[in-house]
N, C-alpha and C positions, 0 to 999 in steps of 0.2 A: 504494500500500500504506500503510495507516494502522495504527499500533500504539498502543493505549491501555493504560495500566498503573495499577493501584490499589495503594496501599501495603500492606505486609504485614498490619498489624493492622486496617486499615480505618478509619484516623483521618479520612481525607477521602473524601467521596462521589464517585461517578461514575455518572451515569445515561446511558442511550443509547436511541435509538429507530430501528430499521431503517426505511429509506424506499426507495421504488422507485428513486429517483435517487441514493442514497447512504446516509449514516449521520449522524444528528443526535446530538450528545452534549453534556453539560453537567454542572456540579456541582450544579445546582438544577433541580427538576422544573418550576417555574413558567416558567422561560425556555424549556424544551422545548415547553411547551404553546403558546407563541407561534409555533412553527414550523407552517406550513400543513399540514393533513392529519393531525395527530396526534390520535387519538381520546381522548375523555374518558370512555369506557366503563369502569365500575368492574370490576376484576379480582375475580371472586367468591372465589377462594382467598386473595387478599391481604386482602380485607375480612374473611373468616372468621378468618384468623390475627391480624388487628388486634384483633378483638373477643375473641380468646382470650388474647393475650399483651400487647396494648397497643402493638404496633409492627408494621410490615410487614417480613417477613424477606426478605433478598436470596436469590435474584436477582430477586424480584418487586418491582414498585411497585404502588401502588393503581390505576394505570391499565393497561388491557390492552396499550396500544401502547408502554409504556415499561418498561425493565428496569434493574436495577442490576448493575454489574460487582462480583463478590464480592471481598473482601479477598484479597491474595496471588495475584491472577489478572491475566492480561493478555488483551486482546482484539485480534485481528488482522482487519482488514477489507481484502479484496483481491478485485478483480474482482467486486464485488457480493456476496461471500460473507463470512459472519462465523464465526470460530472463537474459542473461548476455551480457555485452559489455565491450570493452577495453576503458579506458579513458586516458591512457598514455603509451607510448612505447619509449624506448631509441633507437634513430636512428642516423646513421652516417650523420652528417650535417657539412661539412667542413667549417671552418672559416679562414679568412685571418688575420694573426697577423703581426703587424709592425715589430716585431723581436722575436726571440726565448726568449730573455731575458725578454721582456715584458709579454710573455705568462707564463714564470716561476713566475714572480711577481704576475700576476693575479691568478695563481693557488694557490700560498701560501696564498694570501689574502682570497680566497674562503675557503680554509681549515681552516684558522684561525677563520673565521666567523662561519663556521660549528661547530667548537669546542666551540666557545663562546656561541652560542645559546643553546647548549646542556649542558652547565654548569648551566643553570637556574634550581635550585633545592632547596627545603626546607629541604632536608635530607642530611646526610653525603655521600660524594662520593669519588671515587678513580679511578684507571685505571688498566686494565689488560695489562701486559707488557711481551711480548715474547722476546724482544730484536731484533726483525726484524725492517725493515724500517717503516712500517705502524704504529705499536703500539708505536714505539719510537718517531715518529713524533708527534703523538697525545699527548703523555706524555710531550714532550718538549714544545708544545704550551700551554698545560694545566698549566704547571709550570710557564710560562710567564704571564698567565692571572690571576692566583690565588694569593691571598695574604698570605694564610696559606701554610703549608707543605702538599704536595700531597702524598697520600698513593698509592703504586703500589704493584701488586701481580703477581707472576709467579710460574710455575711448573718446577721442575727438576727431572731427572731420575738417578737412580744408574748407568745405562749404559751410560758412558760418550759420546759414539758415537751418542746418541740421546738427549743429554742434552744441551739445549739452555740457561740455567739459568745464566751462566757466562756473556753472552752478555746483558741479562736483568740487571744484577747487575752493569755492566759497565754504562748503561744508567741511572740507578737509582743514581749512584754516581755523574754522570755528572750533573744531575738536582736536586740533593739533596733531593730525595724523601724518605719517610719512607717506606722501601721496605720489603716485606714479600715473602719468598720462601718456597715451600712445595715440598718434594721429594716423588716420587710415586714408588710403587712396584707392583708385580703381584697380591697380596692379595687385594689391593685397587680396582683393575680392576674388579674382580669378584663381590665385594660388590656393586660397582657403576652400573654395568651392570644390576643387578637384580633390582635396584631402578629405573633406567632410562626407563625400558621397559614400565612402566605404563605411564610415562610422554610423551613418543613418540607415544604410542598407536598403532603403526604399526612397522614392522621390519625396522631397520635402522642400517647400518653397517659401518658408518664412525667412525673409532676407536678413532679419536681425540675428540669425544664427551666425552670420559672418562676424560682426563686431563682438558677439558674445564669445565666439571662439578666440578671437584676437585678445580680448581682455582677459580671458581665462589663461591663454598662453603666456601673457605678460605676468599675470599673478603667479603662475606656476614657477617662474624664474626666481621668485622670492619666498613663496609659501607653499605648503602642501594641501591646506584646507582653507576654504573661504566661505563667508556668509554672504547671502544675497537678499534682495528685497522682494523676491517673487512671491505671489500668492495674495497680495492685498487687493488687487483690482477686482477680482471676481466676487469676493465675499463682501467688499465694502463699496461696490458700485463705482469703480474708478474710470471705466471706459466711457468716452463721449457717446458711443453708440447706444448705451443704455438711456441716456437723456434724449437721444433722437427718437427712440421708440416710446419713451414716456410722452414726448410731445405728440406722437401719433395717437396715443391713448387719449390725450386731451382733444386732439382734432376730431376724433371719432365721436365726441359728444355733440358735434354740430349735426343738425338734422340731416338725414340721409339724402333728401332731395337736393339740398344745397350742396352737399358733397358731390353728388352726381353731376351737378351743373359745373362745379369747379373742375372735376375730372375731365368732362367733355371739353371744357375750354382749354385744358392743358394739352390736348392733342395737337394744338398748334405748335407745341414745343418739340414735337417729334423730330423735326429736322434741325434742331438747335445743335450747336457744336458740342461734342462730348466734353464733359467737365465744366460746361458753362452753367450759370445760375438757372436759366430756364430749364436746362436738362435735369438739374438736381431737383428743382421744384416738381417737375413732371414725375420723376422717380418717387419722390415723397408721396405725391397724391395717389400714384398707382399702388405703392406698397401699403399705404394706409388702409386699403380695402381688403387686404389679404388677412387670413387667419394668422395669429402670432407665429406659429411654427413655420408656416410658409414664408411669412414676411421676414423672419429672422434668417432663414436659409437664403432668401433672395438677397438680403443686405450683406450677408457673409460671402456670397458667391463672387469669385474673381472672373471666371468665364461664365457669362450667362448662357442659358440653354441654346439660344439662337447661334451663338458663336461656337459652342461645342459641336453643333451639327456641321460647321465648316471645318473644325479642327480634326475630327475623326475621319479615318478612312472608312469606306463602306464596310469592310470586314470588322472593324472595331465597333462601328455603329450598330451592326447586327448583333453583337454580343452584349452591348450595354443595355441595361434595363433602367430607363429614366425614373421609374417609380421607386427605385432603390436609392436614388440620389438624395442625400440628406437623411437617410434612415435613422442615424444616431440622434439627430436633432428631434425628429418626430417622436421617437420612442421616449426621449427624455421629457419633451413637452407634454406628452400624453400623461406621464406620471405626475409631473409637478403641477399641472393644471388642476389636479384634484387636491392639492395641498396649499395652494395660494390663489387668491382671487385677483391678484394684480399681474398683468402681463410682464411688467418690468421686473418684478420679483422672480417670476418664472424664468425669464431670460438669464438672470444672474446665476440661478441654480443650474440651468442647462449648460451655461458656459463652464461652470465649475466641474461638471461631469464630462464635458466633451472638449471644448477648446483648450482648457487649462492642461489636462494631461496629454492630449493628442498633439498639441502645437507647442505651447509655452514650456511645459516641463520636458517634452521630448527634445526641444531645442537646447535647454540648459543642461540636461543630462548628457546628451551626445557630445556637445561641444566641450564641456568640462572634462568628461571622461577621455576624450580624444587626446588631452594633454596630461592626463593622470592628476587632475585637480579634483579633490572632493568638495562638492558644493552643497552647503546646507542652507535651508530657507526657513527661518523661524516663523514667518507669517503663514506658512503652510501647516503649522501645528494644528491638529484637529480641534484642540480646545478653543483656539481663536476662531476657527471656522464655525464651530457650534455656537459660540458666543454671538458672532455676527448674525447667525441664523435666528437668534432669539430677539433681535432688535427690530423695531418698526422700520419699514423701508425709508421713511422720511428722516430717520436719524442717520441713515447711511448715504443717501443721495437724493437729489431732487432735479428739477428741470434745468437748473443753473450750474450745479457743481456736484462732484462725487467725493466719496471717502470723507464725509463730513465729520463723523465721530472719530475716525482714525486721525484726522487732522487736529481735532480737539485734544486727543491724547498726545499727539506728537508736539503740540504747542508747548508742552511742559519743557521741551529741550530744543525745539527748532524755531528759528526766526520766521516772521511772516513772509519774508521774501522767498523762502523755500516752500512754505505751505501754500502760497497763493499763486505760484508760477503755473503757466500752462503746461499740461501734460504733453510730452513729446515722444519719449521712447527712442529706441535705436532705429532711426530712419535713415536709410542710405539714399544718396542722390542719384538713383538709377535713371530717373527721367533725363538727367543731363548725360550720364555715362552712356546711355543707349543712343545718344546722338553724337557721341564723341569717342572716348577712349575704348569702350567695349564693343563698338560696332564690328570691327574686324573679327574679334573673338567669336561673337554670336554668329556672324555669317559663316565663319569657318566651321563651327559646330553643326549648323544646319546643313551645309554643303556636304559634309563628310559623314553624316549620321546614317546608321543602318536601321533607324526607327521608322522608315517610310511606310512600313506595312501597318503601323499603329496609328500614327498621326500624319496629316498632310503637311509635308515640309514646305511646299509652295505657299501654303497659307501662313506658315511661320515666317517666311520671308516677307509676306504681305504685311504682317503685323509690325515688323521692324521698319518697313517702308512707311507705313501709315504713321508711325511715331515720329519719323523725320518730318513728315508733312504737317502733322498736327500735334505739337508737343503738349498741348493741354488735354489731349484725349487720354482716356483711361487705358493706355497700352502698356506702360512700363511693367506693371505687375504681371500681366499676361506673358510678356516677353521673358521675364525672369522665371516664371513657372515653366515655360517651354524649355528654357535653357537648363534648368535644374533637372528636368526629365531627360533631356538629351545626354547630359553628362552622366546621370545615373544609368541610362540604357547602355551607354558606351562601356561603363565599368562592369555591369552585371550581365548584360544580354548580348552584346555585340559578338559576332563570331571571331 
């Protein structure tokens, strides 16, 4: 009898492949592919979801014969049979607090303890510091708990519009850390992409994996373990997209007849330039009429359905089942719709179960493990997640701002300049690079790819050309997604 267990939030991966003579399992796909008899046939639903969302959702993997164990689940293999069951799930369980101030104090104590227990280590450690609220709070608490000088690490970009490093430097000065900053250019991106493909084992298109790898690589030159600020956005409502859908909820209170008239009027925006205000207004009005699960999937989609039809070859299109696109989102929404009456609340819980483990945590685990850096995330502590699940939604976020109560707790040690700054994240200037330094590289990959039986390479060329002609169009993320797939295909499937 064998029992495999994956952690609650899905911080660490677990892949498995049923075999006639037993069960093969591993934390990485490429080691499973070394096991005799495991097929490299592409799973059509996994491929379709990758080109829709930029990642392969659990329990699928990109390969037919390999699956992922989902977060909060355990797997039992006994007498040749496999069963899986969930042992933990984050649920809305409203609590009564004597006052908001006492809730803030309890939250700060929880975070402080979560940081403290993750500082137990026999090896040198530091912290990844972006300059945002979450990582700055973790660094601030670490500096209070440690006797020595804390080492912090951040990434900067030559494009100042995407550069967060000045905020990180401000936090480093505030807490007197030994700060290290690395600047990134287009050349670094190509080198890292080629390296990371093996570690991910399947196509993965979150471009922030590149700077996350680079900052992990820099940190590993000085420390063996580091703390990060991952995990706060989903449970405390930090993403602007939550506010977007909250505004949709408010818009839906307008009488349906008036909404129908506004939607009809918006059809005049259909020919508007991609990325323009009229185009965005039209998308808002269209998405507002969709059920929340469909609306959320639509807003998360990078390739819309109309473009997927152009991307796939006839052979791929025949294998794809469009009704399975976004299956993980629908299943989660179906469950949480019975546990909360607010669409916005449901969205954050769905993100915690899907986007967080399948994208955010996959990114941080693969990139840090690629350089042998152990990355710990205090805000992923299940006690913090359960505490947040007990709060009223209005204490966490509203139509104007997110992470409200988290910022109140962080205000105990962080200045207003950090608490009130606009959320940015690791955003790479691909729109510029795909008109400049990276164009020859992308064209070369398209021209030499053996993936022409899966996707239409001429359409990929058209995407790059359209980006040159209309820089404001929404092409850069699609080009990056195609590029990541082509590099992965070359590494794992090319003859």
